[in-house]
N, C-alpha and C positions, 0 to 999 in steps of 0.2 A: 324436788319435783317428783311427782308420781310417775310410775313406769308408763302408764297410758298417756299422760301428758307429754312425756319425753318422746314417745313414739309418734304422737301427732305432730309435734314440733319438727321432728326429723323428717317426716313425710312431706310437710310443707316446705322445708328447706330443699329437699330433693326436687320437689315439683318446680320450684323457682329455678334451680340449677339446671334441670334437664332441658336440652335443646328440643325444638319442636319436631324435627325430622326423626322418623323411626330409626334410621340407620345411625343417627347421632346418639340416640338413646342407647343403642347397642354398644357404641363406642364408649359412652359414659360408664356403662356397666362394666365393660371390659377393663377400663382403666382402674376402676376401684376394685375389681376382682384381682387385678395384678397387685395393687397396693395391699389388699387383704392377704395375698399369698406372701408378700414381703413381710407383713406384720407377723404372720405366723412363724416365719423363719426367725425373725427378731425375738419373738417370745420364746422360741426353743433355745436360742443362744442365751437369753437372759436367765432362763430357768437353769441352764447349765452352769452359769456363773454363780447363781444362788447356791446350787449344790456344792460347788467348789468352796465358796466362802463359808458355808455352814460346816463343811468338813474341817476347815482350818480352825474355826471357832471351837468346835467340839474337841479337836485335838488339843488346842491351847488350854481350854478349860480343864480338861482332864489332867494336863501337865501341871496346872496350878494346884489342883487338889493333891496330886502326887508329891509336889514340892513341899506342900504344907506337912504332909505325913513324914517326909524325909528330913524335915527340920532345916530347910534351907534358910539362909540369912534373910533378915528383913529387907535389905537392899535388893537382894535377888528376887524376893517375892513381889516387891514394888515394881521392879522391871517387868516381871511376868504379867503383872496386872495391867501395866501400861500397854504392853503388846496385845493383851487380850482385848482391851478397850478399842484399840485400833482395828483389830480384826472384827469386832462386833460392829463398829461404825461402817466398815466395808460391807458387812452383811446387810445392814440396814439400807445402804445405798443400792446394793444389788436387788434387794426386795422392792425398793421403790421403782427401780428400772423395770422389774418384771411386772409390777402393777401397772405402770404406764404402758407397757407393751400389750397387756391384756385389754386395757381401755381402747387402744388403737385397733386391736382385733375386733372388739365388739362394735366400735364406731363404724369401721368400714364394712363389716358384715351387715349392719343395719342399713347403711347407705345402699349397698348392693341389693338387698332384698326389697327395700322401699322403691328403688329405681325400677327393678324388674316388675314389681306389682303395678306401679304407675304406668309403665310402658305397656304392660299387658292390658290394663284397664282401658287405656287410651285406644289401643288397637282394637280391642274387643268392641268398643262402642262405635268405632268409625269404619274400620276396614279390616275386619278379622281375616277375610279371605284374599285380600289384595296381596299379590306377590307371585313369585315363581314356585312352581310345584313339581315334584317328581311323581310320575303316574305309573301305576301297575294296573293293567286291565286284563283280567283273566277271561279266556285262556290265551296266554302267549304274547301279550303286547306290553310294552313299557315305553315311557317317553317323558316329555315335559309339557307343562301348561303354564300360561301366564293369565291370571285372573284379576279382575278389577271389581271390587264391591262398591256399590253406591246405594246405601240404605239396605233394603232387602233385595235389590236387583244385582245380578252377577253377569258379567260378560267376560270373554277371554278367547284365547287361541290355544291350539295344542298341536303337538307333533309327536306321532307314535312310530314305533319301529315298523318297518315295511313300507315306509313312505306315506303313511296316512297323515293328513293335515286337515285342519279345519278350525271351527270356532265353537265356543260354548255360550249358551245363554240360559239364564235360570234365576232361581230365587233362593234366599236363605231366610227361613222362618223358624224361630225357636230351635236354633242349632240343627235344623234339618235342611239338607240341600236337595234341590231338584235341578238338574242340568240337562238341557237338550244338546245333543251332539250334532252339529251340522258339518258333515264331511265335504271336503272339496270335490270328491268324486261321487259320493253316494247321495249327497243331500242330507235330509233329516234322517239320521241313521240310528239313533238310540236315545234313550232317556236314562240318565244316571241318578240314582237315589242314594243318599248317604247321611250319616250322622257325623257332626263335627265334635271333636274332643280336643281340649287344650292341655298342654303340659308346660313345664317351666321353660322348655327349650323351643317348642314349635307347636304347630297345629296339624292335626291329622283328620282326614275324612275317610270313612270306610262305609261300604254299602254294596248295592247290587245295581246292575244295569240290564236293560231290556231293549232288544232291537225293535225298531219300528218297521223294518223291511225284512220279511221272512223269506224272500225268493232269491237271495243273493248267494246262497250256498255257504254262508258264514254262520258262526254260532249265534244263537238267538238270545242268550242271556249269560250272565256270569257275575263274578265278584270284581270289585275294584277298590283301590285305596290310593290316597294322595297324601303327600307330606310336604308342607311348606318349607322351602329351603332358604328363605330370607325374611 
């Protein structure tokens, strides 16, 4: 089977195995990541046994050559040959174990990467911004927000240091966010603009905000960033 066909089959198998809920996808990835770590440990152990077996074969092989030169008896040489064959058989066994360990590493590595890709694709298509976020609003504020994405529409709530609470409403279009901050004390307080970027681990929004009320004695603009925590 070609490498491309193997990858496609593996992705299909992972898609069937993946649970529907996003948190279950993370659990699935975590389980196979743990298996991958165990596979790497096993591969390291198997490689060590290969080295030990090879050392014994090399030593016994050299001893056979030296025995020939020293003129040992035929019976003695036959015994050495039998022992060398046994050591060579052990080496072959250790090599097979190492090959199997490498296959397990590659298999679980492929499963983990395929699961992550599918989970990211699924979330990107449906609810990229849904979840709990850590917020930093410059100058001087930080806190958390919970956002819900429905298509291009975003809604949510926030809580910032200093006792500021309220809600967000806005849109996501072409990975560009526009959020209106509706504060429980100030009302429509600011507009947040930002760009969305994805990594293997999370999603980040970075941008600028502008106040809509300039008579409050508070900053009128600044930077902000948010990092999704789930």
